N, C-alpha and C positions, 0 to 999 in steps of 0.2 A: 066382606068381612068374615074372617074365619072364626073369631071368638068375640062375643059381646064384651067379655071382661077385658079384652085388649085395650079398648078405649078408656076404660075405667082406670087401668094401671097407668096408661100414658098420661091421663089427666093428673094423676097423683105425682108422676115424675115431673111433669111440667111445672108443678106448683112448689117444687123444692130445689135446693142447690146441692145438698150433701147427701149422698146415697151410699149405702152399704150393700154389698153382694156377698153371699156365702158360698163357700165350698163345703160340702158335708164331710163328716169324719172319714178318714182314709179315702180321700177323693179319687174316684175313678176317672177315665177319660171323658165321660159325659158330664160329670160335675165340673171338672176343670175346663173343658172346652166351652160349656154353656156359660160359665162365669166369665171367661175371657171374652167371649163373643159379646155378651151384654156390657161388659166393661168398656170394650172398644166403641160400641154404639153410643153409650151414655157419655163417654168422654168426648166424642165427636160433636155432641150437641151442647158442650160446655158445662157438664155437670162435674162436680168434685166427687170422685168415685174411689171406693176402697174395697178390696176383696179380703175377707177374713176366713180362716179355716181353723178348726179346733185341734187338728193334728197336722204334722208336717207332711206335705205331699210326698208320696213314696214312688212317684213316677218321674224321675229326672229325665227320662227319654222324651217327655213332652215339653222339654225346655225349648224346643223349636217354635212353640206357639208364642206369638207376640204378647208381651207383658206377663209372661209366666212368672217372672221374678218378682212381680208385684203382689203375689199371693202371700198374705201375712199369716203366720201361725200365732194364734192368740188363745188365752184362757177366756172363754166366753163369760164365765161367772165373774171375772174381774174387769172385763172390757167396758169402757165408757161409751155406751150407746147414745148418750144424751147429746153428743157432739154432732150427731147425724139426724137427718129428718125422715129417712125412709130406709127400711131394710127389705131388700128383695131376696127371697129365699128360693133357690133353684134345686131341683132334683132331690128333694128331701121330703119324706113323708110325715115327719114328726119332729118335735123339739129335740129329742134325745139324739136323733140322727144329725141335726143341725149342730148341736153343741157338744156332742159326745158325753152327755150327762143326763141322768134322769132327774137330777135335782135342780136343773137350770131354771131360773125365773125369767120368763119372757120379758124383753125390754119394753119400756113405755114409749115406744115410737111406732108409727104405722108400719104394718107388715104386709107385703104382697107375696103370695106363694105361687110359683109357676112350676108344675110338676106333672109327671106321667104315671106315677105309681098307683096301683089299685089300693094300696094300703094307706094312702094319704088321708090324714085326719082333718084336713081343711082347717088348719089352725091359724090362718092369717086373717087380717081384716078384709083382704081381697084374696080370693082363691081361684086360680085358673088351673084346673086339673083335668087333663085329657088322658084317660086310660087307653085310648085306642092307638096312640102313637108309640113308636118304638123307643123313644128317647126324649130327653128334655131338649137336646139339640134340634131334633125334628120339630118339636113343639115351638121352640123359639123362632125357628125359621118362619112359621106361620104367623107368629106374633109380630115379627119384623115386617112381614107383608102387610099386616093390618096397620102398622105404624108408618108405612111408606119409607122404610129404611133402604138406602142404597147400599147393598151388600158389596164390600170390597174383598180383596183376596184374603186379608187377615181374618175378617169376620167369617168368610166362607170356610176357611181352613179350620177355625175353632169349632164351628157348627158341625162340619163333616167329621172332625175328630170325635165328637160326642156320639154322633150317629154310628160311625164305624165301631167305636168301642162298645156301645150297648147292643149292637146287632151281631157282634162277632163277624165282622166283615160281611154283613147282609145274610148270614147263615142261620140266624135264630128264627123261631116261629114268630109270626106277626109282621114280618117284612113283606110288604106288598108293593103295588104299583106306585102308591103315593110316596113311600119311602124312597124308592128307586128314582122317582121323578125329582124329588127334592135333592137327592144326591147328585143327579145329573145337572141340575141348575147350579149347585154349589161348585161342581167341577168346572162348569163353564165360567163361573165367576173367578176362577183361579186356584181353587183348592187342589192340591196335589194328592190324589187318592193313593197313589203308590207309596209316596213318602209317609203318609199317615199310617198306612198298614204296616210299613216297615218299622216305624217308631213305636206303634202301639203293641204289635204282636210279634215282631221279629227281632227286636233289639232288647237285650237284657243288661241291666246295670251290673258292672263287674262285682260289686259287693254281693249281689244276689247270687251270682255264679259261685263266689267263694262260699256263701252260706250253704247252697245246695251241695257243693263239694264236701263240706264238713258233714252234712247230713248223710250223704252217701257213704263216706268213709267210715261212719260209725254204724251203718246199717248191719243188722244181723239176721240170719235165717232161723226161723222157728223150726227146730228139727222134728217137732211132733206134728205140727199142722202144715209144715212146708210152706210157711208164709213169711214174708219179710216184714 
């Protein structure tokens, strides 16, 4: 057992039918990959699952991930949480990160937090926070081990997307043997490391290219300080 809290979260999952998963504001590859991996796992065991995000995902290059299109952009302050029995919060250190608002009133349903940030305020009813791992994707991999999940290609791809995104393709501090071992297992399960790297770091949406083109065309040189 990697985490004692894993069984507590699984017990809560097993006791409900309708579950919400979040993507945090301006979701990055770890937020999206983790949410989709958990979505796939919970859907396979017959749960009714929904992914909600307070801002529209700005990474269309991640559209290759299974069920990416099911991420819903909602106003958290107006969303009806009462239709659901459990909210699982991933990769988010506080409510303002979850809801993109400092005024958000937490929902009156059970909340489980799974996260790796040192800044996490442990604001859930159940909090599984491990600061030693590189990403929520890596953390979820260990949680899935505790749950006895059979990881297929889609789940492996989503998890590895999170890991690659949050480690800068394994180049950031903190990447060690455990992270690389986890990545190796996910690749053996069918995750295409090269495709993920291509989509996360080497593919740019055309609208972004146009934006930077506009920025560069309006750039001016400061003749006094010789700076742009």
